[in-house]
N, C-alpha and C positions, 0 to 999 in steps of 0.2 A: 146700815152697811149690808150690801148684797151678799147672799150666800149661794153657792153653786151646789146643786145636787147631782152627783155622779151615779150612774147606774152601770152595773156589770152585766153585759149581755154576751153570753157564751164565754169568750176569754178576753173581751175588750171592755175597758172602762170608757164611758163617754158622758158628756153633759146631758142631763135629762130635764133639768128645770132650774130656774133662778127665782129665788124669793128673798124678801127683805128682812124677815124676822127669824131668829133662831128656832123659836118654838114652832113656828109655822113650817120651817124647813124640816124639822124632825118628823112632823106629822105627815107632810107631803112625801118625805123619803120612805116612811113606813108603808104608806099607801102604794107607792111605786114598787116596793119590794114584793107586794102581793101580785103584781102583774105577771102574765105569762112571759117567760124568757128572761126575766130579771132575776139574777141570783145573788145580787149584792147592791148595797147603796152606801154612798159616802157623802158627807157634807164638808165643803171647804169654803174659805173666804174667797170672794170673787177676785180680789187683787192678787191672791196667791197664784192664780192661773195666768196672770200677766207675766210674771217672772219665771214661771215653771210650766213645763208641759205636764199632762196628766200622768205620763209614765215616770216622771221625775219626782212625784210627790213622796215626802217622807212621813213617818208616823206623826211627827209634831205638826204637820200641816193639816192633818185630818181631825176635824172637830167631832164628827160622829161617823160611826161605821157599823153596819149590820150585814151579815151574810146568812143565807138560808141554805139548807141542805140541798144538794143537787140530786134530783130524782125523788121518787116516792118510796122506794123499797128501803127497808131497814138495813143498816150496815152491820155486819158481824165481823168479829175477828177470825183469823184463820188458826188452824192448829199448828203447833210446832212440836218437834220431838226432842229438842235440846235448846238450852239458853245459857249464855255465859254467866258465871256466878259473880255478880257485881259486889264488891266489898264497900265501895263508897259511891256517892251519888254521881260523881263525874264519870264513873265507869259506864253509865248509860250512854255516853256520847262516843264510846270507843267502837271500832270497826265491827267486832263480833256482836256487840249489843245492837248496833244499828241494823246488822243483818237480820237479827231476830225480830226487831221492831218492824223492819220493812216487810217481813213475812206476816207477822201478826196483824198489822194494820194496813195490809195491802189494799183492801177494798176502800177503806176510808181515805187513804192517801190518793188513790187513783180518782175517786169521786170528787175530791176537793182540790185536785191539781197542786199538790204540795209534797215536797220531799221530806223524808225523815229528818234530814239535817235542818231544814227550815223549821219544821215543827218543834224540834228540840232546842232551837236557838231563838224562838220568838214567843214571848210571854202570852200574847193574845192567842196564838195558835195552840199553845200548850193548854190554856184555859178552855179554848173551844173544844179540843178533843176530850178533855176531862168532862165536859158537859154533854157529850154526844152519846146517847143510848147506852150508857154504862160500859163503854168500850174499855176504858182504862181499868176499872175494877175486874172485868172479865179477863183481860190480858194479864193483869197482875196475879189473879187467882191461878191461871194456867202456869205461869212461870214459877210461882211459889210452890205449886205442887211438884214441878220438876226438880226444884232445888231444895225442897224441905229435907230435913234430917230424917232418914228412914226409921230411926228409932223413936221419933216423935209421932204421935197419932195424927196430928193435923199440921197444916202449913201456916197457921195464924201468925206466928212470930215473923216468918219470912215475908208474909204478905204486908204486915205492918211496916217492916223495914223498907220494902219497895215503895209503898205509899209515901213514906218520908223522903225517899230519894226523888220521887216525882215532884213533891212540894219544894224540895231544895233547888232543883234545876229550874223550876218555874220562877222562884224568887230571884235566883241568880241571873236569869235572862232579863227579868224586869229591871234589876239594878244596872245591868250592863247596857241596856237600851237607853238609860238615863245619862250614860256617859257621853261626853262630847266626841263621839267617834267620827272619823272622816267619812266622806261620801265617795263612792266609786262610780256612781252613775254619771256618765259624761266627763269623767276625769281619768287619771292615771292610777292603776292599781298599785304600782310600785311606790308612788308618792303616799298613798294611803297606808301602805305597809310601814314606811318610815315614820309616819305620824303615830301609828299604833305602837311601834317600838318605843316611842317617847312616852306614850300614855301608860303602857303596860308594865307589869312586873314580869320577871322571867317565866313564871309558871302560868300566866294567863294570856300570853300573847296569842296562842292558837285559838283560844276561846273568843277573844275579842275580834280576831280576824274572821272567824266563823260568823259572829254576830253581824259584822260589817257586810259580808257577802250576802247573808240572809236578807238584810235590809234592801239590798239591790235586786234580789231575785223574788222576794215574797209577793210582789205585785205583778209579776209575770205569771198570769194565771193559765198558762198552757204549758204542757211538758216540752214540746218542741222549742218553744221560745226560751225556756230555761236552759235547754241544752245549747242552743245557739249562743246565748249570752255567756254561759259558763266557759264555753270553748274560746270565745273571743277574749275573755279575761285571761284564760290560761295562755293563749298565744301572746298576749301583750306583756305579761310579767316576766321579769328576769330573775326574780327572787324565788328560790326553791321552796320556801315556806308558803308562798302564794300558790305555786303549783300543787303542793301537797294538800292545801286546803281545798282548792277547786276540784282536786281528784275526788275528795269525799262527796262533794255535791254532784259531780258528774256520775259517780258510782251509783248514787241514789236515784238519779234520773234514769239511768240505764236499767233500773229495776222495774220500770214501767213497761208493760207489754207493747203499748202503742208506739213508743219510741223505738223499740227493737224492730217492730214490724216495718216502720218507716225506713230505718237504716238498712234492713235486709232487702226490702223491695220484693218483687215477685220472684219466687224460687220454684224450681222444677219439682222439688220434693223436700222432705224433712232433712234428708242427708245433705242436700245442697245448702240448705239454710244453716245447718250446723257447720259445714265447711267454711261458708262465708263468714260466720260468726268467729270461727277460730282464726281465720286470716285477718279479720279486723282486730281481734284481741292481740295478735302478734304484730300488728301494724304492717302487714304484708299484703293487704288488699290492693288489687290493681285499680288505681283511680287515675282520672285525667288531670289536666292542668288546672289547679285551683284558681289561678288568676282569670281563667276564661269562664268560670262558673258564676252563676247568679248569687249575689250575697244572701246568705240565710237559707239557700236552697238545700234540699236533702243531699244532693250530690256534693255541694261544697262543704257542708257540715260533716258529712261522712269522710271526705278527704282530709279535712283538718283534724278530725278525731283520729283517723288512721295514722297521720303523721305524729301526733302526740304520743300515741301508743307505741309507734315504732321507736321513739326516742326513750322509751322506758319511763316516761314522765307520769303515767297514770296507772300505777300498779294496783290500786284498789279497784279501779274501774275494770282493769284487765281481769281481776278475780271474779267480779260480778258476771262478766261475760262467760268465763270458764265455768262458773257455778251453774249458769243457765244451760250450758252445753252438757254438763254432767246430768242435770235433770232430764234433758231430752234423750240422752243416750240410754239412761236407766229406764226410761219409759217404754211403753209397749207399742207405740206408734211405729209404723213401718218407715224405714229410712229411704226406701225407693218404691216407685210405682211399677217397676218392671220385674217383680218376682224375686225369687231366691238369689239368682245370679246378681241382679242389681243391688240387692241388699248387701251381699258380700263385698261388692266393689265399693259401694259407698262407705261401708264400715272399714275396709282396708285403707281408704284415703283418709278417713278420720283418724285412724290409728297413727298414720304417718305424720299427721299434724300434731298429735297429742304426745307421742313418745319420741322425743328428738334427742339424739346423741346420748347423754347420760342423765336425762331428767324426764319426768312425766308431768306435763302441765296440769295443775289442779290436784296433784298429790293423791292421797288415799281415796278421796271421794270419786275422782275420775277413774282410778284403778278399779274400784268396786263397780262403778257404772259400766265400765267396759266388760267386766266379767258377767254382769247381769245381762247385758246385750248379747254376749257371746253364747250364753246358755240358751237363749231363745233362737239364735241362728242355728246352733247344732241340735236344737229341740230336745234337750235333756235337762231334767230337773234334779233336785236333791243334791247331796254331797258328791255323788259320782259325776253329776252334770257340772258342778263347779270345778272339780278336778280336771275333767276333760276340757273344759273351757280354758283353764290355765295353761294346759299343755298346748292346746291349739294356738293360743295367743303367743306363747313363747316361741313356737315354731315359725310364726310369722315375722318375728323380730330378728333382724339380720346382724345384730352385734351383741356381744356379751354385756356391754354397757347399757343398752336399751333393755335387755332382758333383766338385768340386775335392778335397774330403775323401776321397772314394772313390779317385780317381785317384792322389793323392799317397800314400795308404796302400798301395794296390796296388803302386806303384812300389818300395816297400821290401820287398815279399814275395819269396819265392824265384822264383816264376814271373815276377813283375814285373822282377826283376833279370836273370834268365836268358833270358826269352823275349819280354817285352812292353815293354822299356824305351823303344825308339824309338816304338812305337805309342802308349804312354801320353803321351809328350811331344807327339806329333801331335794327340792328342785335347785336350790342354791348349791347344795353339795354336789349334785350331778353336774352342774356347770363347771365347777372348779376342782373340788376335792377328788372327784372320780375321773377327771380328765387325764389321759395319758400324755398328752402333748398340748402345746398352745394352739396348734392347728385344729384340734378338736373343739376349741372354744370359739374360733373365729372363722369367717369365710376364707377358704384356702386360696382364692384368687386375689386377695388383697395384697398390696405392697407391704413389705416388712414393717415399715414405720407405722402404718395404720393398724396392723395387727397388734403391735406393742402398745400403741396409744389406746386402743379399745380395751385391752386387758388392764392397762394401768388405770384407766378411768373407772373400771369396775373395782379395782383395788381400793381406790379412795372412797367409793360408795360404801363398800363393805367396812372399811376402816371407820367411817363416820356413822355407821348404822347402830341400831340397838341390839344387834345379835349378841348373845351371851359371850362373855369375854374370852373364855377358853376356846370356844368354837370359832370365834372371830379370828383369834391368833392362828389357829390351825389353818383356816382358809387363806389368810394373808401369806403365811409361810409357803403354802402350796402354790399360790399364784406367783410368788417370787421365784420359786423353783421352776415353774413352767417358763417364765421369761428367761431365766438363766439358761435352761436347756435349749430354748429356741435360739438364743444368741450363739451358743456354742455349736449347735448342730447346723445352723444355716451359714456359719462362718462370716457373720456380718462384719466383725471387726477386721478380718483379713481383707474383705472387699473394700472397706473404707480406707484401710491403710495401704492400699495398692500403690506401689511406687510410680505407676503410670498416671496417677492422679496428682495434680499440683498440690503443693504443701498447704496452701491456704484453704483449699477446698477440703482436704483431709481434716485439717484442724477444725474448720467450721462444722463439718459433719460429726466429728467426735464430740464437740461441745454441745451440738444439738442432741446427741444421745444422752447427755447429762441433764437435760431439762426435766423438771418434775412431771410434765405432761407426757414425756416419753417413757420414763422408767421411775418407779417409786424407789425410795431409799431402801436399799437391801443388797443382797449378793449380786443381783443382775446389774444394778447401776454402778457397782464398784468396778466392773470390768472397763467401761469407757473412761471412768474417772481416773483409774490407776494409769492407764495408757497415756492420758492427757497430762497427768501430773508428772510422769516420767519425762515426757517431751519438754514440758515447760521448765524443768530443772536446768536445761541447757542455757547458759548465760547468753548465748547468741540466738535464742529462740525467735525473738521478734524479727530479726533480720532474715532468718530462715523462713519465717511465716510468709513474708512478702517477696522472697527472692525471685520468684517467677513472674512478678508484676513490674512493668516498666514505668507506668505513669505514677509519679510521686503522689498526686492527689488520691489516686485509687489505693495506693499503699496505705495512706492515712485512714481512708474509709474502711478498709479491711481490718486494720488494727483496732479501730474504734468499735466496729461491729463485733469483733471477736471478744473484746473486753466487756462489751455490754452483755454478750451471751454468757460469759464467765460469771458476771455478776448475777444474772438470772438464775444460773445453776448453783449460786452460792459457793463459787470457787475462786472469786477474785482475791488477789493477794493484797 
């Protein structure tokens, strides 16, 4: 019976030789592995390649396999400063754990063209990394030291536990691979998901789906090919569980530097690269017509990824891109090649991308990175430099909601906790507690509705924050007072209720004032609510509402719209 020997050259498997005896095949395969340019060998039966292509081979088709390390230099693990405290073996597969694994094993993963997801869900790869240059013991020792009880003199107990976890997930992967899982190469992912549903119990569906996707990607031995394939699968599935699973794989692929470089292309400077990365993470990158692009090309893949990110489908992948941005901002490399003015311009554009409306993308890590970059721009160090950087940034942000988002995120960062806690609270007090009017909190040229919306957005941020309870209540009461005083001083209600305005417009504007995004529950929101309640007590209110509308169909639309707005304002009868 003929045997085919396959060789891995660069990232492509190809037929290298044909022999008739298995023992001879293994000998020839081992010899071929020593040849220059060959990084792996496999043996399969000749007839297998009649029904399948090389790229469609499954684990059960491979009789013999051996891979050698890429390159000659020894691979080391990277340092980390934090790692999630896993309580059970399965925690190693969670997002924060994989983030740590991606960092620890970055060199190994890059050299072997494999993602953390694949390594964690394939028993052969798990065994392979455990045999590689004591990487796993070194990584476990580092993590154990970070997680060990400070009252205990060494981390031996934690180290033993982590070794047990690795053994557990290796055995779990081996058993799962023996399960008759569906194949997704050349077929439909949604059909595979249905089959996994029937095979799995409630608590292991995600794991079996990860195993299935790993089987499809493991033989794609280059990073770009993995990205293209994963995105194609993500495009084809209509099941959110499939999207979530593929998000984990794509996130790990985006941890590879070469993939990011290909996606970004040539950039004028670091600042431009960061801005492009932020636009991609938000799904707002300007791309051409996907249909006109070459299949599998960088342009098409980037456009497809951009669309998935714009739909909010790849949240973990989005975080990976944001984390990379955080590292670049916190670094010392110049954002621009045109000096201090260019540096400030690039940084301002980045801030506009990062702090949007009432949130800061990337949270505490981004907030700290921004502060670190700002201290270099103003060229001041130490605590005074940090404080000046905070003030400078606050002055750049043009709404209380953006200022609040930045300050609250910064308060959760390491520097915020250790060095800036009191100062951050002081700045929040200055924003609201010490404000004499609402106009001192917002841009004076804004329309009234936007002024109230911005302060209201800040209200909810403060309400949901970790600020000490008494202080929080004090701030919230002051913000309600500012809104109340503004409504009274600006005579907004009188303007809305002008008899020169048609009744249905007055009613719709009033109910708009009662929406949660306009005014929070409190003294200020009671003013429009009380006016509206009084009007609605009239038995003939609905007729009055549409009395100035002639078209019957339009009357119905106005009444339905008004009722829907009442329901949103939680005022529906």
